[in-house]
C-alpha positions in Angstrom: 0.0 0.0 0.1 1.2 3.4 -0.7 2.0 6.0 1.8 -0.9 8.3 0.2 -3.2 5.5 0.4 -2.2 4.3 4.0 -2.7 8.0 5.1 -6.1 8.7 3.6 -7.5 5.3 4.6 -6.1 6.0 8.4 -7.6 9.4 8.6 -11.2 8.8 7.0 -12.0 5.7 9.3 -13.0 5.2 12.8 -10.1 4.0 15.0 -12.1 0.7 16.6 -9.3 -1.6 17.0 -6.9 -0.7 14.4 -3.1 -2.0 15.1 -0.6 0.7 15.4 1.0 -0.4 11.9 -2.2 1.4 10.2 -0.8 4.9 11.1 1.1 6.2 8.2 4.8 6.0 9.0 4.8 3.1 11.2 6.5 0.3 9.7 7.5 -3.2 10.8 10.4 -1.6 12.8 8.7 1.2 14.5 5.5 -0.8 15.1 7.9 -3.4 17.5 9.4 -0.5 19.2 5.9 1.6 19.9 4.3 -2.1 21.0 7.2 -2.6 23.4 6.2 0.7 24.8 2.4 -0.1 25.3 1.0 1.4 22.1 -0.7 -1.6 20.4 -3.4 0.2 18.8 -3.8 3.4 17.0 -6.0 4.7 19.6 -3.2 4.5 22.0 -1.3 7.0 19.9 -4.4 9.3 19.2 -5.2 9.1 23.0 -1.6 10.1 24.2 -1.7 13.1 21.6 -4.9 14.1 23.2 -3.7 13.6 26.5 -1.0 16.2 25.2 -3.5 18.7 24.5 -3.0 18.1 20.7 0.7 19.3 20.9 2.2 18.2 17.8 5.6 19.1 19.0 5.1 17.3 22.3 4.0 14.4 20.4 7.2 14.4 18.1 9.3 15.0 21.2 7.7 11.9 22.8 8.0 9.7 19.6 11.5 10.5 19.2 12.4 10.0 22.9 10.9 6.3 22.6 13.1 5.4 19.8 10.9 6.1 16.7 13.2 7.1 13.5 13.7 10.5 12.8 12.4 9.8 9.2 8.9 8.3 10.4 8.0 10.8 12.9 6.6 13.6 10.6 4.5 11.0 8.8 3.2 9.5 12.2 2.5 13.0 13.7 0.7 14.4 10.6 -1.6 11.3 10.5 -2.3 11.4 14.1 -3.1 15.4 14.1 -5.4 14.9 11.0 -7.1 12.2 12.4 -7.7 14.1 15.4 -8.7 17.2 13.4 -11.3 15.1 11.1 -12.8 12.8 13.5 -13.4 14.7 16.8 
């Protein structure tokens, strides 16, 4: 699935029980790292963003501090921010 397709599908659909790897920017390695930190579902990441008062910089810092690759962080943050903007 292309990055754009993955992004569109993620932001337009309810979270339900979507696994963390449906978030754009989360591949195999980052999925494993997030799961080790307790982020099994996409809703865990969206919930964290909301706890951080929808502060994308705080989410970015949190992801980097938890070993998520520098290249993937912008896509992850953009996807989560857009999901919250559209769906809340």
